[in-house]
C-alpha positions in Angstrom: 88.0 107.1 89.3 87.2 103.9 87.4 83.5 103.7 86.6 80.9 101.9 84.6 77.8 103.7 83.3 74.6 101.7 83.1 71.3 102.8 81.5 68.8 102.4 84.5 65.6 102.2 82.6 64.8 104.8 79.9 65.1 107.9 82.2 68.0 107.3 84.6 71.7 106.3 84.6 73.6 104.5 87.3 77.3 105.3 87.7 79.1 102.3 89.4 82.6 102.7 90.8 85.0 99.8 90.9 85.9 99.9 94.6 86.0 96.6 96.5 84.8 97.0 100.1 83.8 100.1 101.9 85.8 103.3 101.3 85.1 106.5 103.2 87.1 108.4 100.6 85.0 107.0 97.8 81.8 107.9 99.6 83.0 111.5 99.9 84.0 111.7 96.3 80.5 110.4 95.3 78.9 113.1 97.4 81.2 115.7 95.8 80.2 114.4 92.4 76.5 114.5 93.3 76.9 118.2 94.3 78.5 118.8 90.9 75.4 117.4 89.1 73.1 119.5 91.3 75.0 122.7 90.5 75.4 122.2 86.7 72.1 123.9 85.8 70.6 120.9 83.9 67.8 120.2 86.5 68.3 116.5 86.9 65.1 115.1 88.4 66.9 112.9 91.0 70.4 112.5 92.2 70.9 109.6 94.6 74.3 108.8 96.1 75.1 105.4 97.6 78.2 103.7 99.0 79.7 102.8 95.6 77.4 104.3 93.0 75.5 107.4 91.9 72.1 107.4 90.2 71.0 110.4 88.2 67.5 110.8 86.6 67.6 112.7 83.4 66.0 116.1 82.9 62.6 116.1 81.2 63.9 117.5 77.9 67.0 115.3 77.5 67.4 112.2 75.4 69.6 109.4 76.4 72.5 110.3 74.1 72.7 113.8 75.6 72.6 112.5 79.1 75.4 110.0 78.5 77.6 112.7 77.0 77.1 115.1 79.9 77.7 112.3 82.5 81.0 111.3 80.8 82.0 115.0 80.7 81.4 115.3 84.5 83.5 112.2 85.2 86.3 113.3 82.9 86.5 116.7 84.5 86.2 115.4 88.1 89.4 115.2 90.2 88.8 112.7 93.1 90.4 113.1 96.5 92.6 110.2 97.4 92.0 110.5 101.1 88.9 111.2 103.2 88.8 114.8 104.3 88.4 115.7 108.0 84.8 115.9 109.3 83.0 119.2 109.2 79.8 120.4 110.8 79.4 117.4 113.1 75.9 116.9 114.3 75.6 115.6 117.9 72.9 113.0 118.5 72.2 112.1 122.1 71.7 108.3 122.4 70.4 106.2 125.2 72.2 102.8 125.0 71.0 99.5 126.3 67.9 98.5 128.2 64.6 99.0 126.4 66.3 101.6 124.2 69.0 99.1 123.0 67.8 95.5 123.5 70.7 94.0 121.6 73.5 95.8 123.3 74.4 92.8 125.5 74.3 90.4 122.6 76.6 92.7 120.6 79.0 92.9 123.7 79.1 89.1 123.9 79.8 88.7 120.2 82.6 91.3 120.4 84.1 90.0 123.6 83.6 93.4 125.2 81.5 94.7 128.1 78.4 96.7 127.3 80.2 99.9 128.5 83.1 99.2 126.1 80.7 98.7 123.2 79.2 102.1 124.0 82.6 103.7 124.3 83.8 102.2 120.9 80.5 103.0 119.1 80.5 106.7 120.3 84.2 107.4 120.0 84.4 108.8 116.5 82.0 110.7 114.2 80.3 108.8 111.3 79.7 110.0 107.8 76.1 109.7 106.5 76.8 108.0 103.2 73.2 107.6 101.9 69.6 107.8 102.9 67.0 105.0 102.5 65.3 102.4 102.9 62.5 104.2 104.7 62.2 108.0 105.1 64.9 109.3 107.4 67.0 106.1 107.6 70.7 107.1 107.6 73.3 104.6 106.4 76.6 105.5 107.9 80.3 104.8 107.4 82.1 101.8 108.8 82.1 101.0 112.5 85.1 99.8 114.5 85.9 96.2 113.3 85.2 94.9 116.8 81.5 95.9 116.4 81.0 94.1 113.1 78.1 91.7 113.6 75.6 89.9 111.5 72.0 91.0 111.3 69.6 89.2 113.7 68.5 85.8 112.6 64.9 86.7 113.6 64.0 90.2 112.5 61.7 92.3 114.7 58.2 93.3 113.5 58.6 96.7 115.1 61.6 98.9 115.7 60.9 102.3 117.2 61.8 105.5 115.3 65.2 106.8 116.4 66.7 103.4 117.0 70.4 103.0 116.2 71.5 99.6 115.0 74.5 97.5 113.7 74.4 95.2 110.7 77.6 93.8 109.3 80.1 96.6 109.2 77.4 99.4 109.2 75.6 101.5 111.8 72.4 103.3 111.0 69.4 105.1 112.4 65.8 104.3 111.8 63.9 107.4 110.7 60.5 105.8 111.3 59.1 102.9 113.2 59.6 99.8 111.0 60.3 96.1 110.9 64.0 95.3 110.7 66.8 92.9 111.4 69.5 95.2 112.6 71.1 94.7 116.1 69.5 97.6 118.1 71.9 99.1 120.7 70.3 102.5 121.4 67.7 105.1 120.6 67.6 108.9 120.2 64.6 111.1 121.0 65.4 113.3 117.9 62.6 113.1 115.3 64.7 112.2 112.3 61.8 112.5 109.8 58.9 114.9 110.2 56.8 115.6 107.0 55.4 118.7 108.8 58.8 120.4 109.0 60.1 122.7 106.3 63.1 120.3 106.0 61.5 116.9 106.8 64.8 115.1 107.1 67.0 115.8 110.2 70.0 114.3 108.4 71.2 114.1 104.8 74.0 112.4 102.9 77.3 114.2 103.6 76.5 115.1 107.2 78.8 113.9 110.0 77.2 112.4 113.2 78.6 112.1 116.6 76.7 109.9 119.1 76.6 111.3 122.6 75.8 108.6 125.3 73.0 109.7 127.7 72.0 108.2 131.0 69.1 105.7 130.6 
């Protein structure tokens, strides 16, 4: 894997990979690499995977030189997989599409030249890989949608999108973990509480999970 290592402030390092465009195989390799850092015993303070990069925050007792050496060693000893492995442990998420739950479904259908039912069928056909979490607690950024569903963000973002809403933006699909402003095209909503700080595990999803949307009657 070609990569570039950047000092990200005085306590963190960003590993950038040279992939152009989305690659599910690259995402899976980044997630595998993140697990390697978590298991190496050095107690990295943060390990944050993204679509084409991995950020690691150095252990408290490490200087930059030692961190850099260990990171290069991990990359040198890492054997990437050239193809995406089959989904495992798929999490079913029931989703009510359209209506008040998905106010942009009909606009997405018109943009795609499909019926609303066809959009639902295409969107819920295959499982998605959760590639990373952000920009609010519980928000899951997922792997690429079918190309027919690629659509720009809304020109007029909404001030309030309910928690559990599922949207489209560009080639992505994602789920809002909390109520939030946002400009994604909202096509449905789940009743699953994706973020609950009172739970032992506050996040329902994590990077590396696979999600299958299950259409429900509205």
